N, C-alpha and C positions, 0 to 999 in steps of 0.2 A: 139273786144279787151276789152271793158269795162266789158262785161259779163265774159270773161276769167279771167280778173284781179280780179273781185269780187269773182269768184270761187276759185282762188288761195288764196286770203285773207281768205276766209271761211275755206279752207283746212288748212291753217296755224293756224287759231284760233282753229280749231278742234284738230289739232295735239298738240298744246300747252296745251289744256284742258286735253287731254288723258295723256300727259306727266306729268301733274300736278297730276292727279289721280294715276298714276303709282308710284309716289314717296311715296305713303302711305305704311304703314306696311303690307307686304304680308300675314302675319299670320292671320290677322283679316279682310281682305278686303271683305270676303264673309259673315261676320257677319251682322246681321240685322241693316239696316240704317247706314252703315259705308262707303261703297265704293264711293258713289256719294253725293254731297251736294244738288242735285236737289230734292229728296224726302224730305230732311230736310227743304229746303226753302219752298216747297209746304205746309208742315205741319205748318210751322210758319205762312204762309199767311192765312191758314185756321183758325188758332188760332186767328189772328188779326181780321179776318172777323167775327168770333163768338163774340169777345169782342165788336165789333161795332154793330152787329145786335141783339145780345142776349138781352141786356136791352130793346131794342125797342119791341121785341117779348113778353117780360115779363111785359111790361108797364101796360097792362090791366088785368093781371092775378094775382092771389094771390101767395105770396111766398110759395115755396115748403118746406114742413117740412122734413128736412134731418137729424134730430138729430141722429138717429141710424147709418145712413150712415157715418156721420161725425165722430162719435166715433170710428167706425170700421176703417175708412180710416186713421184717424190721428194716431191711435195706431199701425196700420199696417205700416205706414211710420216711426214711431219710431223704429219698429223692423227692417225694411229694412235699415234705416240709421245706426242703431247699427251694423247690419251685415256687411255693407260696411266699417264702421269704423274698425271693427275687421279684415276684409280682407286686408285693406290698411296697418294696423299696423303690422299684422303678416307677410304678404308678404314682406314688406320692411325690417322688422327686420330679418327675416330668410335669406334674400338675402344680408344682411349686407349693406343696403343702407347708403349712406352718406346723412346727413340731409341738408347739404349746397350745395353739388355739386355731383349730381348723373346722369350720362348719361343713355340713354335708352338701355336696353338689348333686341335686336331684335331676339335673338336665340329662340329655342324651348325648352329651359330649363324649367322644370315644374314650378319653382317659377316665371320665367319671364312671362309665359303664364297665371299663376294665377293672376299676377299683371295686365296684359292686360285684363283679364276677369272682374276684379272688376272695372277697368276703364270703360269698356263697360257697366257694370251694373249701374255705377254712371251716365253715359250718358243717358241711357234708363230711369233712375229714373226722369230725368228732363222732360221727356214727361209725366210721371205719374203725376208730379206736376202741369200739366195743369188743373188737377181736382180742384185745389185751386180756380182757376178763374171761372170754371164752377159752382162751388158751390156758389160763390158770386152772379153770375148771377141768378141762380135758386132761391136763397133766397132773391133776390132783394137788396143785399148789395152793391149798385152801388157806394157808397162812398169809397168802398175798391178798386175799379178799378182805381187806381191812375196811373199816368204815371210811377212812380217808380215800381209798381207791374207789369204792362204790359211789360215795358222795361226789367226788370230783368228776367221775365219768358221767354220772346221771344228770347232775345239775349244769355241767358245762354246756350241754346241748341246748338246754332251755335258755340260758343266758345268751348264747350265740344266736338263737332264734330271735330273741327280742332285739338284739343289736342289728341283725340283718334285716329284720322286718321293717324297722323304723329308721335306722341310721346306717345304711350300707356304705360306709366310707367316712370321710371326715375324721373327727377325733378318734373314732374307734379303730382306725387303722393301726394305731400304736400297739395296742394289746395283741392284735393278730400278728404283727411283725415280730414282736419280742417272743411270743409263744412259739412261732414257727422256728425261730433261731434256737430256742431251748430244745425243741423237739428234734432238730437235726442232731444235736449232741446226744440227747437221750436215746433215740432209736439207733444211733450209731453204736452206743455202748451196748444196748440190748442185742444188736446184731452180732457184735464181737462175742458176747457172752454165749449166744446160741451156737456158735461154732464149736465150742467145747473147752475142755481143760487147757488145751494148748494156748488159749488166749488169756489165761488167768494173769500172766505177768504183765499184760497190757491193761488190766482192769483195776488198777490201784486207785483210780480217780472216781470211784462210785459215789462217795459221800459228797463230792463236789457237785454232782447233779442236783442233789437236794438244795445245796447252797444257791445254785443257779436258779432253781425254781423259786426259792424264797426271794432272791434278788428281783426276779421277774415280777412277783406280786407287789413288792415294795415300789418298784418303778411305776407299775401301772396305777397303784394307789396314789402316789405323789402326782403323777401326770393328771389323774382324774380330779384330785382335790384342787389342783391349780385351775383346771378348766371350770370346776364348779363355782369358784369364787371370782374367776375372771369374767370379763364381759364378752363371752363367746356365744355365738348363735348355735347352741347345742342343748338338747333337752336336759334340764337339771335332774329330772327324775331318773333318767338313764345313768347319769353320773353317780347318783346316790346308790343305785342298784349295783353298779360296778364296785364302788367303794366298800359297801357292805359285804358283797360276795368275796372280793379280794381279801378282806379282813378275816373272813372265816378260813380261807385257804392259808393265810399267814399263820393263824393260830394252829391249824391242823398240821401243817408241814413243819412248824417249829416243834410241836409236840413229837412228831415222828423223828425229827433229827436228834432231838434231845435223848429220846429213849433208844434210838438205833445206834447212835455214834458216841455221844458224850457220856451216857451212863455206862455203856460197855467199855469205853476207854478208861473210865474211873475204876471199874471193877477189875480190869486187867492190871492197872497200876497197883491196886491193893494186893492182888495175887502175887505180883512181882516182889513187893515189899515183904510179904510173908515168907 
């Protein structure tokens, strides 16, 4: 009887899981890394394992010179981010998207599929961004492997998967558009920094990147809160997930900004007065 009951419970759990997967957008379920969260979770676990073991493996080795790789990578990411920004903007504009309240179009209309495609590309780009962490490890920049960095990179993929799986377009286009814009500036900065000391005089605006990131999270939160309480045909649960996640990033990036810039500025002022 117990075995039969356990089998029944397992069957129910399996059925519920299949029903959950079947609720996703049928148009994109066969696209790479979309149908099931299992491969996504496995890749995230591998990423966290590399973050843990990577610095240990590099402990007795010399930092790897990745100057050329970093230059090519960062400016490639600028191009990719600019392309996604263009696609988000044009697809939403041509489809007459509402900025504040836009349901998802699950039809095979070319503009709807185009929007789903750029949402998928945005999701895939978050896997490519794992390279940021790998480069830190290979260059022995372990101080950059902060909780904020690892948390942001590992959880962003899962959040993007949820959005892509169930709402590839509609209201979610806004966060992708804004994030792509911020990443154009961010990777452009990193690309200049990778060139070397000759670019130092052009890199005075580093702390503004964190301000832009914070502004991004505030805008996404306000945009989502409005949608949550407005009469929009968009899943409330996904809105709540975005609000909670964006709030954690606001807290973490605010903490980073305070300790990286405001505290150091206060200390410099004290030294100057002494």
